N, C-alpha and C positions, 0 to 999 in steps of 0.2 A: 743433693742437687735439687734445684727448683724443678718444677714440672716442665721439662723441655723434651719435646718429642721430635727427633729428626724425621725428615720427609724422605720418601722414596727409598733409594738404596744407600742412604747416608748413615754414617756411624759416628757416635761421639766416643772419643778415646781420651783416657787420662794417661799421660806419660809416666813411665816407671822411672824412679830416681836411679841414677847410675852411681857407682862407687866414686867417692871423692878422693880416693887414694889409688896409686898405681900398685901393682903387685910388689914392687920394691919398697913401698911405704911412703912414696913421695906424695904430698898433698897437692891436688890440682886446684888452683883458684877458679871461682865461678866463671870468670871472664875467659879462661882458656878451655873450659869444658865444652864439648860438643853436646848438643841436645840429644837425648836418647832416642833411638829408633824403635823402641819397644814400648808397648803400652797395654792397658787393660780396657776392654770395651765396657762402657758404662750405659750406653743406650743405643738402640738400633731402630731404623725405620721399618715400615711394613714391607718394603721391597719394591722393585721397579715393576713396570708392566710391559709385557711383550706386545707384538703387533695385534694380537687378537684380544688384548685387554686383560689377559690373565696375569695375575700377580706372580712374580718370581720371588720366592722367599730368599733371604740372605743366608749365606753359609756360616756366618759368625753369629754368636749370641752374647748376651750380657755376661760378663765375667771371663770371657776368653782373653788369654794373653796373646798378643799379636806382634808381628814385625811389620813395619811400614817404611816407605821410602823417605830419604832424608828431607825432601822438600814437599812431602805429601800433606794435604789437608790445609785447613784454615784455622789459625789460632784465634780462640775466643775466650772471654772471661765470663763465667756464669757463677753467680754467688761468690765472687772473689777467687774462684778456682780456675787456673789456666787449663783449658781443654783444647782438643783438636776435633774439628768436624771434617770428615773425609768420606769419599765414596768408597764403597766396598772394593772396587777395582784397584784402589790405591794400596790395599792391604796385600802384603807379599805372602803371608802365611800365618797359621795359628801355631803357637808353641804348646805342644801337648805335654802335660806333666806325666812322668812315668809313675804308674801306680805301684805301690809297694806290694810285693808278692807275699801272700799269706802262706806261711809254712805250716804244714799239717803237724800236729803235735803227736 
């Protein structure tokens, strides 16, 4: 990505591709597919400021997998790549990957 830095509490998100087939094996054409509501954070702003001028850091970081609202954010194209810019408050949550448990040998 080009050097793009979001301001304040904004986040740049790349949508995660959804399956193009149903569980039954039916292929869904692009025109009938809904846009995914899951994405990966690729850039974050420095955070908003409170009334005292103190910076409030964001809870998300680059690389986080997130869920966001259906109509959240503004779609933009940067270097030919379709991305979303949204406020942190538009993010519903972070998808945490389960860590594989190491078994003692």
